[in-house]
C-alpha positions in Angstrom: 2.9 39.2 -80.1 1.3 36.0 -78.8 -2.1 36.0 -77.1 -3.2 33.3 -74.6 -6.8 33.4 -73.4 -7.1 32.8 -69.7 -10.1 30.5 -68.8 -11.9 31.2 -65.6 -11.5 27.8 -64.4 -7.8 28.2 -64.7 -7.6 31.0 -62.3 -6.7 30.6 -58.8 -9.8 30.1 -56.5 -9.2 33.5 -54.7 -9.1 35.2 -58.2 -12.6 33.9 -58.8 -13.8 35.0 -55.4 -12.3 38.4 -55.9 -14.1 38.7 -59.3 -17.5 37.7 -57.8 -17.1 40.1 -55.0 -16.3 43.0 -57.3 -19.3 42.2 -59.3 -21.5 42.2 -56.3 -20.3 45.8 -55.1 -23.3 48.2 -55.5 -25.9 45.6 -56.3 -29.3 45.3 -54.8 -28.8 41.6 -54.0 -25.2 41.9 -52.4 -25.8 39.3 -49.8 -27.2 36.8 -52.3 -24.3 37.3 -54.5 -21.9 36.9 -51.5 -23.5 33.6 -50.7 -22.8 32.5 -54.3 -19.3 33.7 -54.2 -18.2 31.8 -51.1 -20.6 28.7 -51.9 -17.8 26.4 -53.3 -15.7 26.7 -50.2 -18.2 27.8 -47.6 -21.8 26.6 -48.3 -24.4 28.6 -46.2 -28.2 28.7 -46.1 -28.4 32.4 -45.1 -26.2 35.5 -45.1 -26.6 38.8 -43.3 -24.4 41.9 -43.4 -25.2 44.2 -40.4 -23.2 47.4 -39.5 -23.0 49.4 -36.4 -22.5 53.1 -37.0 -20.6 55.6 -35.0 -23.9 56.8 -33.4 -24.7 53.3 -32.2 -27.4 52.6 -34.8 -27.6 49.2 -36.4 -27.8 49.3 -40.3 -29.1 46.2 -42.2 -26.7 46.3 -45.2 -27.9 43.2 -47.0 -29.6 39.9 -46.3 -30.2 36.7 -48.4 -31.4 33.2 -48.2 -30.9 30.2 -50.5 -34.6 29.7 -50.5 -37.3 32.4 -50.1 -37.1 35.5 -48.1 -36.4 34.1 -44.7 -33.3 36.2 -43.9 -35.1 39.4 -45.0 -38.2 38.5 -42.9 -35.9 37.7 -39.9 -34.0 40.9 -40.3 -37.2 42.8 -40.1 -38.2 41.1 -36.9 -34.6 41.5 -35.7 -34.8 45.3 -36.1 -38.4 45.7 -35.0 -38.0 43.6 -31.8 -34.6 45.3 -30.8 -32.8 41.8 -31.0 -29.5 43.7 -31.7 -29.2 44.2 -28.0 -29.3 40.4 -27.6 -27.0 39.7 -30.5 -23.6 38.7 -29.2 -22.0 40.1 -32.4 -23.6 43.5 -32.1 -23.1 43.7 -28.3 -19.4 42.8 -28.8 -18.8 45.4 -31.4 -20.6 48.0 -29.5 -18.4 47.4 -26.5 -15.2 47.8 -28.6 -13.3 51.0 -28.8 -12.5 52.3 -32.3 -9.3 50.4 -33.5 -6.2 52.2 -34.5 -5.9 49.9 -37.5 -8.6 47.7 -39.1 -9.2 44.6 -36.9 -10.7 41.3 -38.2 -12.3 38.7 -35.8 -14.2 35.6 -36.3 -17.2 34.7 -34.2 -18.9 31.2 -34.0 -21.9 30.1 -32.0 -24.6 27.5 -32.0 -28.3 28.3 -31.7 -28.4 26.7 -28.1 -25.7 29.2 -27.0 -28.2 32.1 -27.6 -29.4 33.0 -24.0 -32.6 35.0 -24.9 -35.4 32.5 -25.7 -37.4 34.8 -27.9 -34.4 35.9 -30.0 -33.2 32.3 -30.3 -36.8 31.1 -31.4 -37.4 34.0 -33.9 -34.0 34.3 -35.5 -32.8 30.6 -35.2 -35.6 28.1 -34.4 -38.2 29.3 -36.8 -35.7 29.2 -39.7 -34.2 25.9 -38.6 -30.7 27.6 -38.2 -28.2 25.6 -36.2 -25.1 27.8 -36.1 -23.6 31.1 -37.3 -20.1 31.9 -38.5 -19.3 35.7 -38.5 -16.6 37.8 -39.7 -16.3 40.9 -37.5 -14.6 44.0 -38.6 -13.7 47.1 -36.8 -12.5 50.3 -38.7 -10.4 53.1 -37.2 -13.3 55.6 -38.1 -15.6 53.7 -35.6 -17.6 51.7 -38.3 -18.2 48.1 -37.4 -19.5 45.3 -39.6 -20.7 41.8 -39.0 -20.9 39.5 -41.9 -22.5 36.2 -41.0 -23.1 32.9 -42.7 -25.8 30.6 -41.3 -26.2 26.9 -41.6 -29.3 24.8 -40.9 -29.6 21.2 -39.9 -29.3 19.9 -43.4 -25.6 20.9 -43.5 -22.6 19.7 -41.5 -21.3 21.8 -38.7 -18.8 24.5 -39.6 -15.4 22.8 -39.2 -11.9 24.2 -38.5 -11.3 24.2 -42.2 -14.2 26.6 -42.8 -12.9 28.9 -40.2 -9.4 28.7 -41.6 -10.8 29.6 -45.1 -12.7 32.4 -43.9 -9.9 33.7 -42.0 -7.7 33.5 -45.2 -10.2 35.7 -47.3 -11.4 37.9 -44.5 -9.8 41.1 -45.8 -11.1 40.5 -49.3 -14.7 40.0 -48.1 -14.4 43.0 -45.7 -13.0 45.2 -48.4 -16.0 44.2 -50.7 -18.5 45.0 -48.0 -17.0 48.4 -47.2 -16.8 49.4 -50.8 -20.3 48.3 -51.4 -21.5 50.5 -48.4 -19.5 53.4 -49.7 -20.8 53.1 -53.2 -24.5 52.8 -52.2 -24.0 55.8 -50.0 -22.5 57.8 -52.9 -25.1 56.7 -55.4 -27.9 57.6 -53.1 -26.6 61.2 -53.0 -26.7 61.0 -49.1 -24.8 63.9 -47.6 -25.4 63.1 -43.9 -28.3 62.3 -41.6 -30.5 64.9 -43.3 -30.1 63.3 -46.6 -33.3 63.4 -48.7 -34.8 60.3 -50.1 -36.9 61.3 -53.1 -34.3 60.6 -55.8 -33.5 57.3 -54.2 -37.2 56.2 -54.2 -37.0 56.1 -57.9 -34.1 53.6 -57.8 -36.0 51.0 -55.6 -37.3 47.7 -57.0 -40.8 48.1 -58.3 -42.7 46.3 -55.3 -40.8 48.6 -52.8 -41.8 51.7 -54.7 -45.5 50.6 -54.9 -45.4 49.9 -51.1 -44.1 53.5 -50.5 -46.7 55.0 -52.7 -49.5 53.3 -50.7 -47.9 54.4 -47.5 -47.7 58.0 -48.7 -51.3 57.7 -49.9 -52.2 57.1 -46.3 -52.7 53.2 -46.4 -51.9 51.0 -43.5 -49.7 48.0 -44.2 -52.8 45.8 -44.4 -54.6 48.1 -46.8 -51.5 48.3 -49.0 -51.2 44.5 -49.0 -54.8 44.3 -50.3 -54.1 46.8 -53.0 -50.9 44.9 -54.1 -52.6 41.6 -53.9 -50.1 40.2 -51.4 -50.1 38.9 -48.0 -49.6 41.3 -45.1 -46.3 39.7 -44.1 -45.1 40.2 -47.7 -46.1 43.8 -47.6 -44.2 44.2 -44.3 -41.2 42.8 -46.0 -41.4 45.3 -48.9 -41.9 48.2 -46.3 -39.0 47.1 -44.2 -36.6 46.7 -47.3 -37.8 50.2 -48.7 -37.1 51.8 -45.4 -33.7 50.1 -45.1 -32.8 51.3 -48.6 -33.9 54.9 -47.8 -32.2 54.9 -44.3 -35.2 55.7 -42.4 -36.6 53.8 -39.5 -40.4 54.5 -39.8 -43.1 56.4 -41.6 -42.5 59.5 -39.5 -38.8 59.7 -40.6 -39.7 59.2 -44.2 -42.4 61.9 -44.1 -40.1 64.2 -42.1 -37.4 64.0 -44.9 -39.8 64.5 -47.7 -41.1 67.6 -45.9 -37.6 68.9 -45.6 -37.0 68.3 -49.1 -40.2 70.2 -50.2 -39.4 73.0 -47.8 -35.7 73.3 -48.7 
């Protein structure tokens, strides 16, 4: 028997992308890994993965920025200020009926095309984002996903070649996102809208667990920030991420689920 070792750099480009996407599934930094996976062909400064559930609720699946926590901070403001109602991606997805077969669409827009001034300023202007290229996916079960890549003024505009490349790997990326969501759902032990978060809290990153501990201890965000020795905006980011990981929108929902667990 002859054995020949296959070097990674000898593989087809899409093989390397597939391997990177498979490795990202189930990870806490999915969007960050997604940026890295597409970077050779589609460089981007930020990445967001938003989903629209059957009940119309927007789910922040994952966010990432090349530098700092800009994407996470912006996603927090996006959810808090209801910008999903101004987001052309989410508005379009919400208006579509469930597809008989999975559908894949590309969306491309420049910052100046965003009509709402506040949304444009917070989600684009303050981060220096010039444009967004999105892969929009509609599933037969009603689940919809928007996978977006953003470029700021330091990079060239998305070209037709970029759109063609994303079009060619759209099913691969969409499959990775869907499997990531499903795996996270299973590993969380979530059995529906009444799923209980206590077991999931133990799996959170350390800073998010600390933030939740202070919240459950009755601290405000400002008080928690002082205890943790971080800025209040940083504490808000930890709070937002923890709530997103636990699939709760606010402190009341968190306490309600914990109360249900204690009583049931």
